[in-house]
C-alpha positions, 0 to 999 in steps of 0.5 A: 862418824857414819855417813848419812844415806844421802851423802853416801849416795851423793858420793857414789854418783860423783865417783861414777861420773867419768869425763871420758864417758861424756868427752870422747873427743878429748883433743877437740876444740870447743864444739857442739856435736852431740849431747854427749860431748857438748863440752870437751876436755879443753874447755875451762869449765869441764863436765865434772864441775858442771855435773857437780854443780847440777847435783849440788843445786838440785840437792840443795833445793830439795834440802831447803824445801824439806827444811821448810816442810819440817819446820812448818809441820812441827810445833814450836816449843817456844814462840820465836821472836818475829824478827828471828822468824822473818830473817830465817824465812827470808834467808831460806827463800833467797837461797832456794830462789838462787839455786832454782835460778842457777838450775834454770840457767844451766837448763837454758844453756843445754837447750841453746847448745841443742839448738846450735846442733840442730841448725848445724852451727859449730863453735870452733876455737880461734887462732893459729893452730900448729900442724900437729895440734890441728890434726888432732883437733880437726877430726870433725872436718876429716874427709875420706880421700881413699876413694879418689886415690890409688896406691900403686906397686913399684912394678905397676909404675915401672910398667907404666913408664917403660921401666923409667925409660929416658925417652919418657923423661919430662923434667928433673930437679934437685931431688926429683924426676918426672916421667911420662906414664901411660895407664892400661886404658891409654890415659897419660899421667906424670910420675914424680919420683923423689929420692928418699935416701936422706931423712930430709927428702923423706920428710919432703915426700911425706909432707907433699903426700899429706897435702895432696891427699887433702886438696882438690881444685879445678886449677890445681893439678889432680893427684891420682895416687902414689907408690913408696918402695922405701928407696924412692917415693912416687907421686902420680898426677894427671898429665897436662900436655901444654907445658908450663907458663914459663915456657909460653912466656920466655922460651924462644921456641914457643910456637904460640904467643899467649894472648892478653885474654889468656894472660888475664885468665891465667892470673884469675885462675891462679888467684882462685887456686891460691884462695882455695889453699889459703882460705877454703881448705880445712887447714890453710896451706901455703904453697911456698914456691909459686912461680911460672914453671909451677903453673901448668897449662892444659890444651885450652890454656887453663891454669893448673898449679903444681909442685907442693914439695915446699908447701906448709899446712896448718902451721904456726909461723916461727922465726928461726934463730940466725945461727940455725941451719935452716933451709929457705924455701922458694925460687930466686926472683919469686921469694918474698924478701921479708921471708928471706930476712926473718924466716917467717913463712906465711900466706903473704909469701905466696901473694908476693910470688903472685905479684911477680907472676903478674909482672911476667904476664904483662911484660913477658920478662923473666922473674930473674934474667938468665942473661944478666941476673937482673930481678924483674921487680927492679926492672919494673920499678918505674911502672910500679911507682907510676902505672900510667907508664905501663905501656913502656913494659907491655910484652912486645909480642902482643903487637899492641893487642891488649887493654891499657886500662886493664894493664894499669889495674893489674900493675897496681895490683902487682904493686900491692902484692909486692909491698914491703909490709906483708900485713898490707898485702891483699889476700887472695880473695881481695885479689879476685874481687879486684880482677872480677870488678875491674878486668872486663875480659874476665866476665866470661870466666866469672859468669861461668864460675857463678853458674858452677 
């Protein structure tokens, strides 16, 4: 049976409709970006069905209007009964009204989407997104970081470090070494060289580089560039001349004792850095190894968080089976016991580590004693249960120059951060709210941040 012209044209229109023409961001979440991609392919109501519905509703409306016109223009061969005429008439009116109403609803939907676009509103899929999936879906948030970082050659790095001279060695760890370098314009920088001899180290290097390219904050050490020669990965950072918080708190050779005000400022700035990583980055970042030796201090004792080798970005927390050979992250004395027991990595691991640093700032004791291996959280158990006894653990090097009420507030805050249940620990923004409202010595920093 030969197809009618109307059905042929309808099939041509439907066959020419392509989702790819209207869904350029196939992997994107449900967002309102422009008229051509209001709905993405992940949406449960794809463009194909929407267009089919629109075409059907419009054609149905026109068909029924045509039927009415034809019916009204042609004379009846026999007079119909009144009941049959009324029922047919009502049926046609109901169908036409329904089709028109649905078409109007679809039109209103498109208008609302346009308004969302005009006012800069975006609808984003909720929930935890895996790193690989999130990268694919977060193209609307991507930033070009190439303008603020440089890829250096190995010859340049060797020249900056005097051929990796031992006299330029600053620090070394399990699989990385840090050298002091000097640019031609006399600016100093630190070069972290990571051994890429194993697949694991290469993965750590690429992971850290990936994260460094996406962060920039006043309380995080500034990333300047990188170099990769196949055997070693090199990361270049701004040079922070005043050492680490660990050296200032625990080294006998420390010439200057950190004042109470400096300690509170470091606690505040470190919380700001953690809040930035957890809540203000495009993809949430868990540092994974927050400790006093990873907190650098500049000439004015401002905090600079460093070392993102253990960091995770935009990941789904998973529990690895007990039999799996997994590598646990963190450092002794700072690692969340819940993470050690379960293997679940989350933002609250960083909060636990932050609580340990608060105790270090108050007491001056190490997180894990180098003398007898005693953990600071065990030593501080008395004041964690009763903050009124905090004076018993205040760093004696302060010579009594501190605010007792502020010390009580900080001990209570540390107690919340070190709670057994990760879900009951405060977020970084809640920590900042407590510090800004109850630590009066931080008023100068808070007012400065508000102006900025």
